[in-house]
C-alpha positions as CSV (number, residue, x, y, z in Angstrom):
1,X,93.6,-61.5,151.9
2,X,92.8,-65.2,151.9
3,X,94.5,-67.4,154.4
4,X,96.8,-70.2,153.6
5,X,96.8,-73.6,155.2
6,X,99.7,-75.4,156.9
7,X,99.5,-78.8,158.5
8,X,101.8,-81.1,160.3
9,X,104.1,-80.4,163.3
10,X,107.2,-79.3,161.3
11,X,105.5,-76.9,159.0
12,X,103.4,-75.2,161.7
13,X,106.3,-75.1,164.2
14,X,108.5,-73.2,161.7
15,X,105.8,-70.7,161.2
16,X,105.4,-70.3,165.0
17,X,109.1,-69.7,165.2
18,X,109.6,-67.2,162.4
19,X,106.2,-65.3,162.2
20,X,103.8,-66.2,164.9
21,X,101.8,-63.0,164.2
22,X,100.6,-64.5,160.9
23,X,98.7,-67.3,162.5
24,X,94.9,-66.7,162.4
25,X,93.8,-70.0,163.9
26,X,95.6,-73.1,165.0
27,X,93.3,-76.1,165.0
28,X,94.5,-79.1,167.0
29,X,93.2,-82.6,168.0
30,X,92.5,-82.5,171.8
31,X,92.4,-86.3,171.9
32,X,96.2,-86.3,171.3
33,X,97.9,-86.0,174.7
34,X,101.3,-87.3,173.9
35,X,104.5,-85.4,174.8
36,X,105.0,-84.0,171.2
37,X,101.5,-82.4,171.2
38,X,102.0,-81.1,174.8
39,X,105.2,-79.4,173.9
40,X,103.8,-78.0,170.7
41,X,100.8,-76.5,172.5
42,X,103.0,-75.0,175.1
43,X,105.0,-73.2,172.3
44,X,101.7,-72.2,170.6
45,X,100.3,-70.7,173.8
46,X,103.5,-68.9,174.5
47,X,103.3,-67.4,171.0
48,X,99.8,-66.2,171.6
49,X,98.2,-68.4,169.0
50,X,94.4,-68.7,168.7
51,X,93.9,-72.3,169.6
52,X,90.8,-74.2,168.3
53,X,89.9,-77.7,169.3
54,X,89.0,-79.9,166.3
55,X,88.5,-83.6,165.9
56,X,90.3,-85.8,163.4
57,X,87.5,-85.6,160.8
58,X,87.4,-81.8,161.0
59,X,91.1,-81.5,160.7
60,X,91.1,-83.8,157.6
61,X,88.4,-81.7,155.9
62,X,90.3,-78.5,156.7
63,X,93.7,-79.8,155.5
64,X,92.2,-81.9,152.7
65,X,94.7,-84.5,153.7
66,X,94.5,-87.2,156.5
67,X,98.2,-86.9,157.3
68,X,97.8,-83.7,159.3
69,X,99.3,-85.2,162.6
70,X,96.5,-83.5,164.6
71,X,97.6,-79.9,163.7
72,X,96.3,-77.5,161.0
73,X,96.9,-73.8,160.9
74,X,95.2,-71.0,158.9
75,X,97.9,-68.4,158.3
76,X,98.4,-65.2,156.5
77,X,101.0,-65.4,153.6
78,X,104.5,-64.4,154.5
79,X,105.8,-61.3,152.7
80,X,108.0,-62.4,149.8
81,X,110.8,-60.7,147.9
82,X,109.4,-59.3,144.7
83,X,112.0,-60.7,142.4
84,X,115.1,-62.8,142.0
85,X,117.1,-59.6,141.3
86,X,116.1,-58.2,144.7
87,X,117.2,-61.4,146.4
88,X,120.6,-61.4,144.6
89,X,121.2,-57.7,145.2
90,X,120.6,-58.3,149.0
91,X,122.9,-61.3,148.8
92,X,125.7,-59.3,147.0
93,X,125.4,-56.5,149.6
94,X,125.9,-59.1,152.4
95,X,128.9,-60.6,150.6
96,X,127.3,-64.0,150.0
97,X,128.0,-66.4,147.2
98,X,124.9,-67.4,145.2
99,X,123.8,-71.1,145.4
100,X,120.5,-71.5,143.6
101,X,118.3,-74.4,142.5
102,X,116.5,-74.4,139.2
103,X,113.8,-77.0,138.7
104,X,112.4,-77.7,135.2
105,X,109.1,-79.6,134.9
106,X,108.8,-80.8,138.6
107,X,105.1,-81.1,138.9
108,X,104.7,-83.5,141.9
109,X,104.2,-81.6,145.1
110,X,105.9,-84.3,147.2
111,X,109.0,-83.9,145.0
112,X,108.9,-80.1,145.3
113,X,108.5,-80.2,149.0
114,X,111.5,-82.6,149.3
115,X,113.6,-80.4,147.1
116,X,112.8,-77.3,149.2
117,X,113.8,-79.2,152.3
118,X,117.1,-80.2,150.8
119,X,117.7,-76.6,149.5
120,X,117.2,-75.3,153.0
121,X,119.5,-77.8,154.5
122,X,122.3,-77.2,152.0
123,X,122.0,-73.4,152.3
124,X,120.6,-72.6,148.8
125,X,119.2,-69.1,148.7
126,X,116.3,-69.7,146.4
127,X,114.5,-72.2,144.1
128,X,113.4,-71.2,140.6
129,X,110.8,-72.9,138.5
130,X,108.6,-72.1,135.4
131,X,105.0,-70.9,135.9
132,X,103.7,-73.6,133.6
133,X,104.3,-77.3,134.1
134,X,105.5,-77.0,137.6
135,X,104.1,-77.5,141.1
136,X,103.2,-74.4,143.1
137,X,103.4,-74.1,146.9
138,X,100.4,-75.7,148.6
139,X,99.7,-77.4,151.9
140,X,101.1,-80.7,150.7
141,X,104.3,-79.1,149.6
142,X,104.6,-77.3,152.9
143,X,104.0,-80.5,154.9
144,X,106.7,-82.4,152.9
145,X,109.1,-79.5,153.1
146,X,108.9,-79.6,156.9
147,X,109.1,-75.8,157.2
148,X,111.4,-75.2,154.3
149,X,108.6,-73.7,152.2
150,X,108.6,-70.9,154.8
151,X,112.3,-70.3,154.6
152,X,113.4,-70.8,151.0
153,X,112.1,-68.3,148.5
154,X,110.4,-70.1,145.6
155,X,110.2,-68.0,142.4
156,X,107.9,-69.1,139.5
157,X,109.0,-67.3,136.4
158,X,107.1,-66.8,133.1
159,X,110.1,-67.7,131.0
160,X,112.7,-70.0,132.5
161,X,115.3,-69.7,129.8
162,X,115.2,-65.9,130.0
163,X,115.5,-66.1,133.8
164,X,118.5,-68.4,133.4
165,X,120.0,-65.9,130.9
166,X,119.7,-63.2,133.5
167,X,121.5,-65.3,136.0
168,X,124.3,-65.7,133.5
169,X,124.5,-61.9,133.2
170,X,125.2,-61.8,136.9
171,X,128.1,-64.3,136.4
172,X,126.2,-67.2,137.9
173,X,127.2,-70.5,136.2
174,X,124.4,-72.7,135.2
175,X,125.2,-76.4,135.8
176,X,122.6,-78.8,134.4
177,X,122.3,-82.5,135.2
178,X,121.6,-85.2,132.6
179,X,122.4,-88.9,132.4
180,X,124.4,-88.6,129.1
181,X,126.8,-85.8,130.2
182,X,130.4,-86.8,130.1
183,X,131.5,-84.9,133.2
184,X,130.7,-86.0,136.7
185,X,129.1,-83.7,139.3
186,X,132.3,-84.5,141.4
187,X,134.6,-83.1,138.7
188,X,133.1,-79.6,138.3
189,X,133.9,-76.6,140.4
190,X,130.8,-75.6,142.4
191,X,132.5,-73.3,144.9
192,X,131.7,-70.1,143.1
193,X,128.3,-68.5,142.2
194,X,126.3,-71.3,140.7
195,X,122.8,-72.4,139.9
196,X,122.2,-76.2,139.7
197,X,119.5,-77.1,137.1
198,X,117.5,-80.3,137.4
199,X,114.6,-81.7,135.4
200,X,111.8,-84.0,136.4
201,X,112.5,-87.7,136.7
202,X,111.9,-89.4,133.4
203,X,111.6,-86.4,131.0
204,X,114.5,-84.5,132.4
205,X,115.2,-80.9,131.4
206,X,113.6,-79.4,128.3
207,X,115.9,-78.9,125.3
208,X,116.0,-75.1,125.6
209,X,116.8,-75.4,129.3
210,X,119.6,-77.8,128.5
211,X,121.0,-75.5,125.8
212,X,121.0,-72.6,128.2
213,X,123.2,-74.3,130.7
214,X,126.9,-73.5,130.8
215,X,127.9,-77.1,131.6
216,X,126.2,-80.5,131.9
217,X,127.1,-83.1,134.5
218,X,125.9,-86.6,135.5
219,X,125.6,-88.3,138.8
220,X,127.6,-91.5,138.8
221,X,125.4,-94.6,139.0
222,X,127.0,-97.9,140.1
223,X,123.9,-100.1,140.4
224,X,121.1,-101.4,138.2
225,X,118.9,-98.3,138.3
226,X,119.5,-95.7,135.7
227,X,118.4,-92.5,137.5
228,X,117.5,-91.0,140.9
229,X,114.4,-89.3,142.0
230,X,114.7,-85.5,141.4
231,X,114.8,-84.7,145.2
232,X,117.5,-87.3,145.8
233,X,119.5,-85.9,142.8
234,X,119.0,-82.4,144.2
235,X,120.5,-83.5,147.5
236,X,123.5,-85.1,145.8
237,X,124.2,-81.9,143.8
238,X,123.5,-79.3,146.5
239,X,125.5,-81.1,149.2
240,X,128.5,-81.6,146.8
241,X,128.4,-77.8,146.3
242,X,128.2,-77.3,150.1
243,X,131.1,-79.7,150.5
244,X,133.3,-77.8,148.0
245,X,132.4,-74.4,149.5
246,X,133.4,-75.5,153.0
247,X,136.6,-77.0,151.7
248,X,137.4,-73.8,149.8
249,X,136.6,-71.7,152.9
250,X,138.8,-73.9,155.1
251,X,141.7,-73.5,152.7
252,X,141.3,-69.8,152.7
253,X,141.4,-69.5,156.5
254,X,144.9,-69.3,158.2
255,X,146.0,-72.3,160.2
256,X,146.5,-71.9,163.9
257,X,149.8,-70.3,164.6
258,X,150.1,-68.6,161.1
259,X,149.5,-65.2,162.6
260,X,152.4,-65.7,165.1
261,X,154.6,-66.8,162.2
262,X,153.7,-63.7,160.2
263,X,154.3,-61.5,163.2
264,X,157.8,-63.1,163.8
265,X,158.6,-62.6,160.2
266,X,157.7,-59.0,160.3
267,X,159.8,-58.5,163.5
268,X,162.8,-60.2,161.8
269,X,162.4,-58.0,158.8
270,X,162.3,-54.8,161.0
271,X,165.4,-56.0,162.8
272,X,167.2,-56.6,159.5
273,X,166.2,-53.1,158.3
274,X,167.5,-51.5,161.6
């Protein structure tokens, strides 16, 4: 099986943390002797990584990118869930509430990496994209994602509209974003099972993707610019969903002292019955 490449401290550190056995070789720049590199190498040695000294030119050739920070790893691919259905079934069995991100036409690897990083931070369980006209996972995506490409499942599906229809069948609401929607992202309920659908900056969602959504919302803009970068828009939407979910969870939890009040009420009722 061919090895994958990871570069940059964040991406490689996450792999060391979650699956150190998948590292084949860890190339590092011995000329870097700063504290960050020392701590990184300590963790790598503790994990039993096969360390290889490589100069900056070698690392750049290996990573095909000069922004490697002195660290490049050749790794085996992580085992992935085979399907969205498998992920959702596991989530249902665990009692979780789906929060998914659907990206339509995001072809820039930097944008995809940033979206994955936001998805990880906000607790989204997966990102879904079409197989055509979309960026795949590569070393640049992994670098920008700062480890999130290792933790957030990324499903590329042959037919995005069909995959969205299957989410609907599981009672997951599809909330799309577009500039001309009448409803604000802050005025729609995102506390239940939901998939947020975003298109690439400029072109936005394709027409069929838009028509498949259950509702369309806009992000309020108060300045001169007309739209946000897709990764920034993703952050606004996912963190609004996270805010609503935490608020709903807090409302559902009993306040301190409620249990005592309930117990006293039960005792009074028993006394009245007696």
